[in-house]
C-alpha positions in Angstrom: 0.4 -13.3 35.8 -3.0 -12.5 34.0 -5.2 -15.3 32.8 -7.4 -15.7 30.1 -9.9 -18.5 28.2 -9.4 -18.9 24.5 -12.2 -20.1 23.3 -12.5 -23.1 20.6 -8.7 -24.5 21.8 -10.4 -25.1 25.5 -7.4 -24.4 27.5 -6.7 -21.5 29.1 -3.7 -19.4 28.1 -1.0 -17.6 29.7 -0.5 -13.9 29.2 2.7 -12.9 27.7 4.4 -9.7 26.9 3.2 -7.8 23.8 5.7 -8.6 20.8 6.8 -5.9 18.3 5.2 -7.0 15.2 8.5 -7.9 13.1 9.1 -9.7 9.4 10.2 -12.5 11.4 8.7 -12.9 14.5 9.8 -14.3 17.3 7.5 -15.7 19.3 8.0 -15.3 23.1 8.4 -18.2 25.8 7.1 -16.1 29.1 3.4 -17.0 27.7 1.1 -18.5 25.1 -1.2 -15.2 24.3 0.8 -12.3 23.1 -0.7 -9.0 21.7 1.2 -7.9 18.8 2.1 -4.5 18.4 3.5 -2.4 15.3 2.3 -2.3 11.9 5.7 -4.4 10.1 4.2 -7.3 8.1 5.0 -10.5 9.2 6.1 -12.8 6.4 7.6 -15.5 9.2 7.8 -16.3 12.7 11.3 -18.1 15.3 9.2 -20.8 17.6 10.0 -24.0 18.6 7.9 -27.3 17.5 5.1 -28.2 19.0 3.9 -24.5 20.5 0.7 -23.7 20.6 0.0 -20.0 21.0 -3.0 -16.6 20.2 -2.0 -14.0 18.6 -3.9 -10.4 19.6 -3.3 -7.9 17.0 -3.3 -4.1 17.8 -3.7 -2.9 14.4 -3.6 -3.7 10.5 -0.1 -5.5 9.5 -0.2 -8.1 6.9 1.0 -11.6 7.1 2.0 -13.2 4.6 1.2 -17.0 3.5 4.1 -19.2 3.0 5.5 -22.9 2.8 6.4 -22.4 6.7 3.6 -19.3 7.6 0.0 -21.3 6.3 -2.5 -18.7 6.7 -6.2 -20.4 6.1 -7.0 -20.3 1.7 -3.4 -20.3 1.6 -3.2 -16.3 1.3 -2.7 -13.3 2.6 -4.0 -11.6 5.3 -4.0 -7.9 7.1 -5.4 -7.7 10.3 -7.5 -5.0 12.3 -7.4 -4.4 15.6 -8.4 -6.6 18.1 -8.7 -9.6 15.7 -6.5 -12.5 17.1 -5.1 -15.7 15.4 -4.3 -18.9 17.1 -1.7 -20.9 15.5 0.4 -24.7 16.1 4.3 -24.9 15.1 4.0 -28.3 13.1 8.2 -27.7 13.2 11.0 -25.5 14.4 10.0 -22.0 12.9 7.1 -23.3 10.7 3.4 -22.3 11.8 -0.3 -22.6 10.7 -3.0 -20.8 11.5 -5.5 -23.2 13.3 -8.3 -20.8 14.2 -9.2 -17.2 14.4 -11.8 -14.7 15.8 -11.9 -11.0 14.5 -13.1 -8.3 15.2 -16.1 -8.3 12.4 -16.6 -11.6 12.9 -15.8 -12.9 9.6 -12.7 -15.2 8.3 -9.2 -14.4 7.3 -9.6 -16.4 3.7 -9.9 -14.7 0.8 -13.2 -14.3 -1.6 -13.3 -16.3 -4.4 -13.0 -13.5 -7.4 -9.5 -11.7 -5.8 -9.6 -9.2 -3.5 -7.2 -5.8 -2.6 -4.8 -6.2 -0.1 -3.0 -3.2 1.4 1.2 -2.9 0.7 1.1 0.3 2.0 0.1 4.1 3.0 2.2 7.2 3.4 0.8 10.3 5.2 1.8 13.8 4.3 3.3 15.8 6.4 4.9 18.9 4.9 7.1 16.2 3.8 9.2 16.4 0.4 7.7 13.7 -1.0 5.8 10.5 -0.6 7.9 6.9 -1.6 5.9 3.2 -1.2 7.8 0.6 -1.5 6.8 -3.4 -0.9 5.8 -3.5 -5.0 7.0 -7.1 -6.8 5.8 -9.9 -9.0 3.5 -10.8 -6.5 0.7 -8.6 -7.9 0.8 -8.0 -12.1 -1.8 -4.9 -10.9 -1.3 -2.5 -8.3 -4.0 0.6 -7.0 -2.9 3.7 -5.6 -5.1 6.5 -4.5 -4.2 9.9 -4.0 -6.2 11.2 -0.9 -7.1 15.4 -0.3 -2.7 16.4 -1.3 -1.9 19.8 -0.6 1.1 21.4 -1.6 2.7 24.0 0.2 3.4 26.3 -2.7 0.7 27.7 -4.5 -0.3 26.2 -7.9 1.9 23.1 -8.4 2.4 20.0 -10.5 1.5 16.3 -9.5 4.1 14.1 -10.4 5.0 11.0 -9.9 8.1 8.6 -9.9 9.2 4.5 -9.9 12.2 2.7 -9.1 14.0 -0.4 -8.1 16.1 -1.3 -5.1 18.6 0.9 -6.8 16.2 4.0 -5.3 14.2 6.1 -8.0 14.6 6.4 -11.8 15.5 9.8 -12.2 17.2 9.8 -15.7 16.2 12.5 -18.3 14.5 9.8 -20.9 13.7 7.6 -18.4 9.5 7.9 -18.7 7.2 8.8 -21.6 3.5 10.1 -20.1 0.5 12.2 -21.7 -3.1 13.7 -20.2 -6.0 14.7 -21.8 -8.8 17.0 -19.4 -10.7 20.4 -19.0 -11.5 22.7 -16.1 -15.1 23.5 -15.7 -14.1 28.4 -16.1 -14.1 26.9 -19.6 -17.1 28.6 -21.5 -17.9 25.5 -23.3 -16.3 22.2 -23.2 -12.7 22.3 -24.3 -11.0 18.9 -24.3 -7.5 19.9 -24.3 -4.1 17.4 -23.9 -0.9 17.0 -24.1 2.1 14.7 -24.7 5.7 14.1 -23.0 8.4 12.0 -24.0 11.4 11.0 -22.9 11.3 12.5 -19.4 12.4 12.2 -15.9 9.3 12.4 -14.0 5.1 12.3 -15.0 3.4 15.1 -14.9 -0.4 13.7 -13.0 -2.2 16.8 -14.4 -2.0 19.3 -17.0 -3.2 21.8 -13.9 -0.9 23.0 -11.3 -2.8 22.1 -7.1 -4.1 25.2 -5.7 -2.8 25.4 -1.8 -6.0 27.6 -0.5 -8.9 26.8 1.7 -10.8 23.7 -0.4 -8.0 23.3 -3.0 -5.5 19.9 -3.9 -5.4 17.4 -5.6 -6.8 13.1 -5.3 -7.5 10.4 -7.6 -6.8 6.6 -8.7 -4.0 5.2 -10.1 -3.1 1.6 -11.5 0.3 0.4 -12.5 0.7 -2.6 -14.4 3.2 -5.5 -15.1 5.8 -4.0 -12.1 7.7 -6.7 -12.0 8.5 -10.5 -14.0 7.3 -8.6 -17.2 8.3 -8.7 -20.7 6.1 -5.3 -21.1 7.2 -2.2 -20.1 5.6 -0.7 -16.6 2.8 1.3 -17.9 0.3 3.5 -15.3 -2.8 4.6 -16.2 -5.7 7.2 -14.3 -8.1 9.5 -13.3 -6.9 12.9 -11.4 -8.9 15.9 -10.6 -8.0 19.5 -8.7 -9.6 22.6 -7.5 -6.5 25.0 -9.4 -4.5 28.3 -8.2 -8.3 29.9 -9.3 -10.1 27.7 -7.2 -11.1 26.4 -11.0 -12.4 22.0 -10.7 -9.6 20.4 -12.9 -10.1 16.9 -14.1 -7.8 14.5 -16.3 -7.4 10.9 -18.1 -3.4 10.0 -17.5 -1.6 7.7 -19.4 2.1 6.9 -18.8 5.1 4.3 -19.1 8.9 3.2 -17.4 10.5 3.0 -20.6 12.8 0.4 -19.9 12.0 -2.5 -17.5 13.3 -2.3 -14.2 12.6 -4.1 -11.3 9.9 -1.7 -10.2 9.3 -2.0 -6.0 8.9 1.6 -5.9 6.9 4.6 -5.9 7.1 7.9 -4.9 5.0 11.3 -5.6 5.5 14.6 -5.3 4.7 18.2 -6.3 6.8 20.5 -8.9 8.0 22.3 -6.3 8.0 22.8 -2.3 6.6 20.2 0.0 3.2 18.5 0.3 1.6 20.1 3.3 -0.3 16.9 3.9 -2.6 14.0 2.3 -2.3 10.5 1.7 -1.2 7.6 -0.9 -1.9 4.0 -0.4 -1.3 1.2 -3.1 -3.0 -2.3 -3.1 -1.7 -5.0 -4.7 -5.1 -6.4 -6.6 -5.5 -10.1 -6.7 -6.4 -12.1 -9.2 -8.4 -15.0 -6.9 
């Protein structure tokens, strides 16, 4: 069995087998230095009291700070490949991070003034839609990036729905939204807009995205008041696309869920057909 030296701990560590990430991460007993595979976020650990151990992460996942998983700065931390964190179990299933050696040489402590914390990303591969869950009352605002999304069928309107633990909301009067924008093939600036009240989805743009070379959809949106709020859930964004005619289009967007729910998911799709390629990513924006 191989042995490695852990600097800062002043002891040798026995390398155990790789452990797949899980919400409740089980610390094996065949060593005290482990590689963590997978990208499932860790919210707690199952380990005997008094154990000291080091985890080396193979990729990006989020460790969630809490009363049984105490992290530097009392804040969540998203790992990168080859980040190492060392822990001590102060009681059974209660651990505290006592050291770190990060790939970039920095610190897992979030800088003052808040940060964007990755929730999840979804990549399209001829997909009917993209859905990301995990939004909750931890953050009052979430940021959503739409990157290089290309419809399988030409001239398709990008659309958004949200939902709770029961699934996506598709009722005929669940949403209201409005848009204003223009396209570069107009002879002069000609701001146009549209408004829709009591509909079953939100259209993010007035124009449909094309699927020829160089065409597609992208932009940035913010989700306000997702949970634990007396206000309705609202959405603001700015989007661009190259439409079916190869014209550049730009829209500003605002929308709302017409009643308050425990919003925990968002869903992107085109009006018809699959999503050939592209990505949707969600971050929670911390206030401090």
